[in-house]
C-alpha positions in Angstrom: 103.6 178.8 148.5 105.7 177.3 151.3 109.0 175.6 150.7 107.6 172.3 152.0 104.7 172.5 149.5 107.0 173.2 146.6 109.2 170.3 147.7 106.2 167.9 147.7 105.1 169.0 144.3 108.6 168.7 142.9 108.9 165.2 144.4 105.6 164.2 142.9 106.6 165.5 139.4 110.0 163.7 139.7 108.3 160.4 140.6 106.0 160.8 137.6 108.8 161.5 135.2 110.8 158.6 136.6 107.9 156.3 135.9 107.7 157.2 132.2 110.4 154.7 131.0 108.5 151.9 132.8 105.3 152.8 131.0 107.2 153.0 127.7 108.7 149.5 128.4 105.3 148.0 128.8 104.1 149.7 125.6 107.0 148.4 123.6 107.5 144.9 125.2 106.2 143.1 122.1 102.7 142.5 123.3 100.2 141.9 120.5 97.6 144.1 122.2 98.4 146.9 124.6 97.1 146.7 128.2 95.7 150.2 127.8 94.8 150.7 124.1 94.6 154.2 122.5 90.8 153.8 122.1 87.9 152.2 124.0 86.8 148.8 123.0 83.6 146.8 123.6 83.5 143.0 123.0 80.2 141.2 123.5 80.5 137.7 124.9 79.1 136.4 121.6 82.1 137.7 119.8 84.7 136.0 121.9 86.8 133.5 119.8 87.4 130.4 121.9 90.1 127.9 120.8 92.1 125.1 122.3 95.7 126.0 123.2 98.6 123.6 123.1 97.9 122.5 126.7 94.3 121.6 125.7 92.6 124.6 127.6 89.7 126.2 125.8 90.5 129.9 125.9 89.6 133.2 124.3 92.1 136.1 124.3 91.3 139.3 126.0 94.5 141.5 125.6 98.1 140.3 125.2 99.1 136.8 124.3 98.7 134.1 127.0 101.3 132.0 125.1 104.1 134.5 125.4 103.5 137.6 127.5 101.4 139.5 130.0 97.7 139.0 129.2 94.1 138.5 130.2 92.0 135.7 128.8 88.9 133.7 129.3 88.9 130.0 130.1 86.0 127.6 129.7 85.7 124.3 131.6 82.9 121.7 131.2 80.7 121.3 134.2 81.8 118.6 136.7 85.4 118.6 135.4 88.8 119.3 137.1 92.3 119.9 135.9 95.1 117.7 137.2 97.4 118.9 139.8 99.6 121.5 138.2 101.5 124.8 138.6 102.0 128.0 136.5 105.3 129.9 136.2 103.6 133.2 136.8 101.0 134.2 139.4 97.5 135.1 138.2 94.1 136.4 139.3 91.0 134.5 138.3 87.4 135.9 138.2 84.4 133.6 137.8 82.1 134.8 135.0 79.7 131.7 134.9 79.3 128.5 136.8 80.9 127.6 140.2 84.7 127.2 140.4 87.0 125.9 143.1 90.8 126.4 143.0 92.4 124.4 145.7 95.8 123.0 146.8 95.9 119.2 146.2 95.9 118.6 150.0 92.5 120.4 150.4 89.8 118.2 152.0 87.0 120.5 150.9 86.2 122.7 147.9 85.5 126.4 148.5 82.8 127.3 146.0 83.4 130.4 144.0 80.2 131.6 142.3 80.0 134.1 139.5 81.6 137.4 140.6 84.1 135.7 143.0 87.8 135.8 142.4 91.0 134.0 143.5 94.7 134.7 143.4 97.0 131.8 142.4 100.7 132.3 143.3 103.1 131.1 140.6 104.8 127.8 141.4 102.2 126.5 143.8 100.5 123.3 143.1 96.7 123.5 142.7 93.7 121.9 141.1 91.1 124.1 139.3 87.6 122.6 139.2 84.2 123.5 137.6 82.1 122.1 140.4 78.8 123.2 138.9 77.0 120.9 136.5 76.9 123.8 134.0 79.9 125.1 132.1 82.3 127.4 133.9 83.9 130.5 132.4 86.5 132.5 134.2 88.7 135.4 133.3 92.4 135.3 134.2 95.0 138.0 134.1 98.8 137.6 134.6 102.0 139.6 134.1 103.5 136.7 132.2 102.6 133.7 129.9 99.9 131.3 131.1 101.7 127.9 131.0 100.2 124.7 132.4 102.9 122.5 134.2 101.5 119.1 135.3 102.8 118.0 138.6 104.5 114.6 138.9 
């Protein structure tokens, strides 16, 4: 084996070993459910436990705790409704499960319909309005590296 090949393997091994403390920090960061659990898990939609959080959102937890840490959760919105203009401290990804959603800056003149299977990325601190533009209920799945707060804009 050539010296260059040995050096590449050594560098790869060193990078992996250097990452172990970061993996351990995630596993011990106080989350109620690990991002990557020790065993597989299957949760039918009929077993999701929706509740209203302190901001009035109807959510069901996936993993983690949306009130205090990194997480993924489901959010329901009634058809034809919209949030007020608001921000979140942390950025998040949203994936539409049911209905048609729009997630727009308050200055937007037109909604960009996001049907089931579509996703969006919302940067933390940016004002936006999330809408369920279908007449049927919307469900979307969000994931974030921090708590999911709702900060109404003034």
